C-alpha positions in Angstrom: 24.5 8.6 1.4 23.1 11.8 2.4 20.6 10.7 -0.3 19.8 7.0 0.1 19.5 7.9 4.4 17.1 10.4 3.2 15.1 8.1 1.2 15.2 5.4 3.8 13.9 8.0 6.5 11.2 8.4 4.1 10.3 5.0 3.5 10.4 5.0 7.5 7.9 8.0 7.8 5.8 6.3 5.2 4.9 2.8 6.8 4.7 4.8 10.8 2.2 6.7 8.9 0.5 4.3 6.9 0.8 1.2 9.7 -2.1 2.6 11.7 -4.4 3.1 8.8 -4.1 -0.2 7.2 -5.3 -1.9 10.5 -8.0 0.5 11.1 -9.1 -0.9 7.2 -8.7 -4.2 7.8 -10.9 -4.7 11.5 -13.8 -2.6 9.6 -16.4 -4.4 7.3 -18.0 -1.1 5.8 -15.0 -0.2 3.4 -15.8 2.0 0.7 -14.2 1.3 -2.7 -12.8 4.8 -3.4 -11.6 4.9 0.2 -9.4 1.5 -0.3 -8.5 3.4 -4.2 -7.2 6.3 -2.2 -5.1 4.3 0.6 -3.2 1.9 -1.7 -2.6 5.4 -4.2 -1.0 6.4 -1.9 1.5 3.5 -0.7 2.0 2.2 -4.2 4.7 5.1 -4.4 6.6 3.7 -1.1 6.5 0.1 -2.6 10.1 -0.6 -2.7 10.2 -0.1 1.0 9.6 -4.1 2.4 7.9 -2.3 5.1 5.7 -0.7 2.4 5.1 -3.5 0.4 3.8 -6.0 3.3 1.3 -3.2 3.7 0.0 -2.7 0.3 0.0 -7.0 0.2 -2.3 -6.9 3.4 -4.9 -4.9 2.3 -4.5 -6.2 -1.3 -5.2 -9.8 0.2 -8.0 -8.7 3.0 -10.0 -7.2 -0.2 -9.2 -8.8 -3.1 -13.4 -10.9 -2.3 -14.8 -7.1 -2.3 -12.9 -5.5 -4.7 -11.4 -7.9 -6.7 -11.2 -5.5 -10.4 -10.1 -2.8 -7.9 -7.1 -5.1 -6.5 -5.9 -6.8 -9.5 -6.0 -3.0 -11.2 -3.2 -2.2 -8.3 -1.0 -5.3 -8.6 -0.7 -4.6 -12.3 0.2 -0.9 -11.6 2.9 -2.3 -8.9 4.2 -4.9 -11.5 4.0 -2.3 -13.9 6.2 0.1 -11.5 8.3 -2.2 -10.2 8.5 -5.8 -11.7 12.0 -5.5 -13.9 
């Protein structure tokens, strides 16, 4: 039970960390590909959390038209990690 609580706490911290980053990126028009990749790289490890997964999806939807290959590769990476 202690391990479960620690993992949940880690997911909550990840959500609190990435929420303002996602908001800031979505409010900008000049997001670079490397910048987007950096944040998606960090977030993908926490996508077992529904909250972090929702942030991940927000970024994917927002930047799909601008960086379709990048977003497609992260969606595939997500599926490889989490789809059973």
